[in-house]
C-alpha positions in Angstrom: -20.3 -8.4 8.9 -18.3 -5.1 9.1 -18.8 -2.4 6.5 -16.8 -3.2 3.4 -14.1 -0.7 2.3 -13.9 0.6 -1.2 -11.9 -1.6 -3.5 -12.4 -4.7 -1.3 -12.6 -8.0 -3.1 -16.0 -9.7 -2.5 -17.0 -13.3 -3.2 -20.7 -14.2 -3.1 -22.8 -17.2 -2.3 -25.0 -18.7 -5.0 -27.9 -16.6 -3.7 -25.7 -13.5 -3.8 -24.9 -14.1 -7.4 -28.5 -14.5 -8.2 -29.2 -11.2 -6.5 -26.4 -9.6 -8.5 -28.0 -10.8 -11.7 -31.4 -9.6 -10.7 -30.1 -6.1 -9.9 -28.1 -5.7 -13.1 -29.3 -4.6 -16.5 -30.8 -7.5 -18.6 -27.9 -7.4 -21.1 -25.4 -7.9 -18.3 -26.8 -11.0 -16.7 -25.0 -13.6 -18.7 -21.7 -11.7 -18.0 -22.5 -12.0 -14.2 -23.3 -15.7 -14.6 -19.9 -16.2 -16.3 -18.2 -14.3 -13.5 -19.8 -16.6 -11.0 -18.6 -19.7 -12.8 -15.0 -18.5 -12.7 -15.3 -17.6 -9.0 -13.8 -14.2 -9.5 -14.6 -11.6 -6.9 -16.7 -8.5 -7.4 -15.3 -5.2 -6.1 -16.8 -3.1 -3.3 -17.8 0.4 -4.4 -19.3 3.5 -2.8 -22.7 2.9 -1.2 -25.6 4.0 -3.5 -27.8 6.7 -1.7 -30.9 4.5 -2.2 -29.3 1.3 -1.0 -30.2 0.1 2.5 -27.6 -0.7 5.2 -28.4 -4.4 4.7 -27.2 -4.2 1.1 -23.6 -4.1 -0.3 -22.9 -2.1 -3.5 -20.5 -3.9 -5.7 -19.2 -3.7 -9.3 -17.8 -6.0 -12.0 -15.3 -4.4 -14.4 -14.7 -6.0 -17.8 -11.5 -5.7 -19.8 -11.3 -2.8 -22.3 -13.1 -3.5 -25.6 -10.7 -4.8 -28.2 -12.1 -2.5 -30.9 -12.7 0.9 -29.2 -11.1 0.5 -25.8 -14.3 1.3 -23.9 -14.6 -0.1 -20.4 -17.8 -1.7 -19.2 -18.6 -1.4 -15.5 -21.6 -3.3 -14.1 -23.0 -2.0 -10.8 -24.9 -4.5 -8.7 -26.4 -4.7 -5.2 -26.7 -7.8 -2.9 -27.7 -8.5 0.6 -24.7 -8.3 3.0 -25.7 -11.8 4.2 -25.0 -13.1 0.7 -21.3 -12.3 1.0 -19.3 -15.5 1.3 -16.0 -13.8 2.1 -14.1 -10.5 1.4 -10.5 -9.5 1.4 -8.4 -6.4 1.0 -7.0 -5.5 -2.5 -3.9 -7.6 -3.2 -0.5 -6.5 -2.0 1.9 -5.2 -4.7 4.2 -8.2 -4.5 1.3 -10.6 -5.3 0.6 -9.0 -8.7 4.1 -8.4 -10.0 3.9 -11.4 -12.4 0.9 -9.9 -14.1 2.6 -6.6 -14.8 4.3 -5.8 -18.1 8.0 -6.8 -18.1 9.3 -3.2 -18.1 7.2 -2.4 -15.0 8.3 -5.4 -12.9 11.8 -4.4 -11.7 10.9 -0.8 -10.7 7.7 -2.0 -9.0 9.6 -4.7 -7.1 12.1 -2.0 -6.0 9.2 0.3 -4.9 7.6 -2.6 -3.0 10.9 -3.4 -1.2 11.5 0.2 -0.2 7.9 0.6 1.0 8.1 -2.6 3.1 11.5 -1.4 4.6 9.6 1.7 5.7 6.8 -0.3 7.2 4.3 0.4 4.4 2.2 -2.2 2.6 1.3 -1.1 -0.9 -1.9 -2.6 -2.3 -3.1 -2.6 -5.8 -6.6 -2.1 -7.3 -7.8 -1.3 -10.8 -6.5 -2.7 -14.1 -3.3 -4.4 -12.7 -5.2 -6.1 -9.9 -8.0 -7.2 -12.3 -5.5 -8.6 -14.7 -3.7 -10.5 -12.0 -6.7 -12.3 -10.6 -8.6 -12.9 -13.9 -5.7 -13.5 -16.3 -7.6 -11.3 -18.8 -6.0 -8.3 -20.7 -7.0 -5.2 -18.7 -3.8 -3.3 -19.1 -3.2 -1.0 -22.1 -0.4 1.4 -23.0 -2.5 4.2 -21.3 -3.1 2.3 -18.1 -2.1 3.6 -14.7 -0.9 1.6 -11.7 -3.5 2.2 -9.0 -1.8 1.9 -5.6 -3.4 2.1 -2.1 -1.5 2.7 1.1 -2.7 3.3 4.6 -0.2 5.3 6.6 0.0 4.6 10.3 1.4 8.0 11.3 2.2 11.4 9.8 5.8 10.2 9.3 4.6 7.1 7.4 2.4 9.3 5.2 5.4 11.5 4.4 7.6 8.5 3.6 5.0 6.9 1.4 4.5 10.1 -0.6 8.2 10.5 -1.0 8.4 6.9 -2.5 5.5 7.5 -4.8 6.9 10.7 -6.1 10.2 9.1 -6.7 8.9 6.1 -8.6 6.3 8.1 -10.5 9.2 9.4 -12.6 9.6 5.9 -14.2 6.1 4.3 -13.6 2.6 5.6 -14.3 1.6 5.6 -10.7 -1.8 6.7 -9.4 -4.0 5.7 -6.5 -5.1 6.7 -3.1 -4.1 7.3 0.5 -6.4 5.6 3.0 -6.9 7.2 6.4 -8.0 5.3 9.5 -11.8 5.5 9.2 -11.8 4.7 5.5 -11.4 8.2 4.1 -9.5 8.0 0.7 -7.7 10.8 -1.0 -5.9 10.7 -4.4 -2.2 10.9 -3.5 -1.4 13.2 -6.4 -4.1 15.6 -5.2 -2.8 15.5 -1.7 0.7 16.1 -2.9 -0.4 19.2 -4.9 -2.4 20.6 -2.0 0.4 20.0 0.4 2.8 22.0 -1.9 0.2 24.8 -2.2 -0.2 25.0 1.6 -2.5 27.5 3.3 -5.3 25.4 4.5 -6.1 23.6 1.2 -8.9 21.1 1.1 -8.9 17.9 -0.9 -11.6 15.6 -2.2 -12.2 12.7 0.2 -14.0 9.6 -0.9 -15.8 7.7 1.8 -18.1 4.6 1.6 -21.2 6.8 2.0 -20.2 10.1 0.5 -17.7 12.3 -1.3 -16.7 15.6 0.4 -14.0 18.2 0.8 -11.9 18.2 3.9 -8.8 20.1 5.0 -5.3 18.5 5.1 -5.0 19.4 8.8 -8.3 17.6 9.6 -7.1 14.5 7.9 -3.6 14.7 9.4 -5.3 14.9 12.9 -6.8 11.5 12.2 -3.4 9.9 12.0 -2.4 11.7 15.2 -5.5 10.7 17.2 -6.6 7.4 15.7 -3.5 5.8 14.2 -3.5 2.4 12.5 -2.2 -0.4 14.6 1.5 -0.8 14.3 
């Protein structure tokens, strides 16, 4: 199985869920058992330094606590052979029904404009979790975490333009995903691009987090573009 990308949805075999329970803190094991019973996916996260290449590092995120708003995140590890299937984060149009009513119209317009530009916006975080579990993950303070993978420098520019435009009416956040899985917060990229002069940005990869220059990342789009 190919290396999972961050934010991928991951469904496990029975053996995989047992591994997940065994790797989790004792007080989280019943939560994991309940997650298995609903057949909800876990989420791929950055590889732990001590994990082997035969292991996948995943997480389960619970809805905010109804009293204090705290968010519980359960990290687990399983054998890669215990993954039943995996999928990319859902496309924006697939989760619109789970969004608050005042978000739906502008989100649908953003999605339509992105598709017209050849860009598929995907969703992770609270909105995606609310969509596939039906539980209340979104709060008044929630952001909309969007992921887009530009296939060229022009596609990157157009995607950023759309995000900037709709960020005026929606709490947009999220990442740009480059061809080899390097992810950069789009707001950080936008600030760095405005500053100019060889700025570097924080890049999240499956194995590490590092600083890289804008020019270095742009060259990835020029030399290893995504398939059209």
